[in-house]
KERO-658484 format. One record per residue (C-alpha): x, y, z. Coordinates in steps of 0.2 Angstrom, whole numbers, plus 5000, padded with zeros to 4 digits. Layout:
N
XYZ...
***
This chain:
667
511052684680512352694694513752724682512852884675512852954693514452904701514553034715512852994721513452814725515052854733515052794752515252934765515952924782515653034797516352984814515852794815514452804803514652754785513252784772513152674757512652824746512453014747510553024747509753074764507953074767507653234776506453244792504653284788503253284800501953144796500553154809500752964810501052964828500052884842499052994853500252974867501753024856502352854852502952804835501552704826501552554815501152674801502852754804503752584803502952544787503352714780505152724784505552544781504852574763506052714760507552614767507052464755507052594741508952614744509052784754510752794762510252894778508452914784508253064796506653034806505453174808505653294823505353214840504853324855506153334869504953424881503153374882501953464882502853634881503853594866502553494856502353534837500953464826499453364830500253194833502153234835503253084841504053104858505853064864505753144881505452974891506252804890504552724887504652784869506252684865505652514861504752574845506252674840507352524842506252424831506352564818508252564818508252374816507152384801508252524793509852434797509152274789509052364773510752424773510352604778510852714792509652804804509652974812508253064822507953254823507653314841506653474843505753594854504353694846504453854857503253984850502653864836501753764849499853794851498953814868497453714861498553564859499753584874498553664887499853804891500453964884501953934872503653984877505054064867506554184868505454334868503554374867503554374848502454254839503354134827502154184813500954324809499354304819500154164830499954154848501054264859502254164869503054204886504954224887505854084895506754114911508554074912508253924923507053854911508353874897509653774906508353644910507853624891509653614887509753464898508253384890509053394873510553304879509453164887508453144871510053124861510652994873508952894871509152904852510952834853510352694865508852654853510052614839510152774829511752804820511652994822510553134830510053304822509753454832508453564824509053744824507953814810506253834803505453944817505653824831506453864848508253864844507853964828506854084839508354124849509554134833508354254824508354444827506554444822506054334837507454364850507254534859508154484875509354594884510254464894511654344888510454254877509954404866510754554856512354504848512554354836513654274850512254294863510854234851511854084847512254044865510653934867511153824852512953814858512353754875511153624867512453554855513753544869512553454880512153334866513953294864514253274882512853144883513253044867515153044868516553094855516152964841514252994838513853104824512853264828511953354814511253534815509853584803509953774800508953904791510453984782509454124775507754174783507154264768506254394779506554574780507554604796507954424798509554334797510354334779511654204774513054314779512254334796512154144798513954124793514354244807513354164821513853984816515654014823514954014840514053844839514953744826516353664836515353504840514353494824514853354812513653394798512653544794510953514786510753674777508953724774508153904774506754014779505454034793503654024795503354184786504354134771503753954771503853944752505753944753505753804766504453684759504853744741503553814730503353714713504153854703505853844712507153744702508053584707509453614719509153804720509753814738511453734735512353894735511953914754512653744758514253784748514453944758514353854775515553714769516853844762516753944778516853804791517553654782516153544788515153414778513453484772511753424766510953524753509053524750507853614739506653534726507953404720507053284709508253254695509753134699510753234686510653384696511053294712512553214704513153384698512953464715514053334722515353344708515453534710515753514729514353624734513753484746514253314752512553244754510853274745509353294755507653234747506053244757504453254747505353164732505453014743503653024749503153024730504352884726505152774740506152684726507052844720508752784724508552604718507852674701509352784699510552644704509752494695508352554683507852694672507752874679506252894668505252774679505452894694503752954700504353134703503653244716502753394708502953504723501053534724501153524743499353464744499453294752501053324763501053504769499253534765498653384775499853404790500053594792498453644784497253514789497953424804497853254795499153114791500153154776499653084759500353114741499553184725500553064714500752914726499152844732500052734744501352824755501252694768501352524759501952564741501452474726500952304734499352294724500552234709500752074718498952034715498351964699496551934692495951754692494851774678494751884662494252054665494052194651494152374657493652524647494252694653493552844645494652994647496552994648496853124661497853084677496352994685495952894670497852854667497952794685496452684684497052614667498852574673498252504689497052384681498252324668499652294681498552174690498152084673496552164666496452194648496252384647495652504633495952684636495052804625495552984624494753114613496253234612497853184603498853184619498553104635498753194652497153304652497053464662498753444671499653444654498753604650499053694666500953644665501153754650501053904662502953924665502853924684501853764683502953664672503453534685501553484685501853394669503053264677501653164684500653134668502353104659502752964671500952894669501052894650502752804650502052684663500452654652501452634636502552494644501052384648500652264634498852234640498452414639497852474622497752664620496652754608497052944606496153064595494652954597492853004602492152874614490352814609489252674614489552564599491452574602491252544621490052394617491252314605492652304618491452194629491852294646491652214663492152384671491952554663492852704670492152874666493552994668493153134656493753274667493053454668492853614659492953794664491353854674490553994665488954044675487554144667488254314671487654454660488854474645489954324649489454214635489554354623491354404626492354254633493554164622492954264606494254294592495054464594494154484611494954534627494054414639494754234641494454074650495953984658496153864643496154004631497454104642498553944641498453934622498854114620500454104632501654124617500854284612500954384628502354514629503754494641503554684646501754724650502054884659500555004658499354854654497854824665497454634669495954594678495554414685493854354691494154214703495354204718495554024719497053924713496753954694496554134696498154154706499054054693498554194680499054324692500754244695501054244676500654424673501154524689503054494686502854564668502454734675500554734672499354814684498454664690496754654700496054494706494154484711493454354723491654344729492254254745492954354760494654294756495854254741496554084740495253994750495753804751497553824746498953734754499853834767501453844756500553914741499554034752501154114759501954114742500554194733500254324747502154374746502054384727500454494727501254604740502854624730502054664713500654774721499154664715497554744719496554614729494654624729493954494741492054504745491754574727490554494715490554494696488954574689489254594671490554564658490854704645492154704631493454794640492854804659492054694672490654764682490754714700489854744716490954794730490754734749489854904753488554874739489254994727489454954708491154984700491954954683493654874682494354914665495654794658496754764643496654574647495254504657495154324663493754224670494354094682492854034692493353864693492953704684491353594682491253404679491153364660490153204656489753194638489353014637488952954655487052954654487152844638488352734647487252714662485752684650486652554639487452454654485952464666485852274669487152274683488352154675489552294670490252404684490252594681491552694690491452884689493152964695494153124695493453284689492053194680491253164697491653334704492953464699494353444713496253414714497353284706497553194722495753144723495753084705497352984708496652894724495052854714495952784700496952674711495352614719494952514704495852374714494352384727493152364713494052214706494052134723492152174725491752094708492751934712494251964700495451974714495651864730
***
């Protein structure tokens, strides 16, 4: 409740803008834009929902000031022309109607633009790509620099005219201003390169032009990468030095971190604790006496309130947490924080979709990022019994959704605890945040009086028949995939043996020594599960090898996890063996076939088989046979359909609403 977190709900005033609380929705790309760069109706729903949820300030995702040269992303919004203002005006109206304030981030992508999208070579401070393997940009001429400065100012004026309460200039995250600020990407020898003062000159000119256009009373925010977390890049101390040259007209510093090459510290990996970046915001605030926003995996309102109480920051930035639960603020103020659907920092539906797949953002734990829980307004118009077999995250989502629209629901789970594989994986220390989702679902389920839960119960046909189901949901999950490789069945998961599946590895976590110096660990399988094992053992000093049959390790991972695991493996000297196939499992070594066709033994003290998961359907055939008359709908969801990620199972669980509509239970 509000009284438990008083600092969060103190108003905050900067210039002529007063926020009702200290929670800021930070700018995040969505890929919701129209093909011409206009803000879409999806955007209006998306931001309106977060404003209704109580957010004090919404900073709209980065808008392009210079099309097409400065474009970022597949469908980035634009603010380089007056024609885009009407939709922005509608958005600010919606946010203001909910009592919130609105800001928009203005940006130029620089070398982060792509010629395939813009039709032209990217431009930057120098001819240095913004990321490894990126396109080589051309250095901007001085005349172009001053023209772009002018465009920033014009964009800010449009934002002010469209009803925004503030504007944020993006000076971080490997975009154009960042490319001038960073010694990694700025190799110029003129007045825009070399010394910190010269590298900050472009940012200074932009911010001064923005101030000239918007006047003295309009708040200007600047988002910065306070520490670039890259060798040779700006450190926090470097940032504190160059800020002196650009800070005069800045009202609020939005203190972020990292570049493209250190993405796991910008869009935080799930092992980074709540509020871990607040020391950077504190340093900026202490040096320059300006209000600051801090960001960084802040999910827990207790942590947010403590940061504010300590004075580390004046405002708390929450990004993915508000994708996961638009009502975060209202739940903290008026409800129970245990009901917050916390982001698990998986980066699959948000960054994975947008950066990795050029798709609109979605969310693993929130099946409706655009419309919220509107399905709860519907109620069944005739009795409907739903039997859900399997209480993992997919089954829990289906059971809760069906109960929330009025069905009588019976959830049968063989294990003593609900949550399925996600609960098991969360026992790996760096994956503990994963448990937040099933814990939220379990609480939600137990609060539904028409949802009856049977744990420690084996589902059988007689039990299911006795419950008179109208809909049966099969969500029995998956098991480790153990292909018929010579010696595998003889050695895996045996008492006293050295070879383990991922499930046995998790059960044995308490037994592994903290210091494993001199021990050899070999992991077969370079997907997400195998990398989880590597991430556990490599920091303990073990000599780790990871074997993957495909040409690359980490295929299919979201971009944040890819960058993070690559950095981790480099740091700890992990032996990476792509294009290598397991041939035989022995008691203390794996026999593999190398890319050149040679056969080699990889000895180990601990060996792990992480070849993925396979669907587990112990009773599905019986269900189909018993209920083959068509009167009972049978749904197969989650990993019991095909081993995939949590996001697919959550979507399929929520889709029980569509089945209810099809069967005539809902209008």
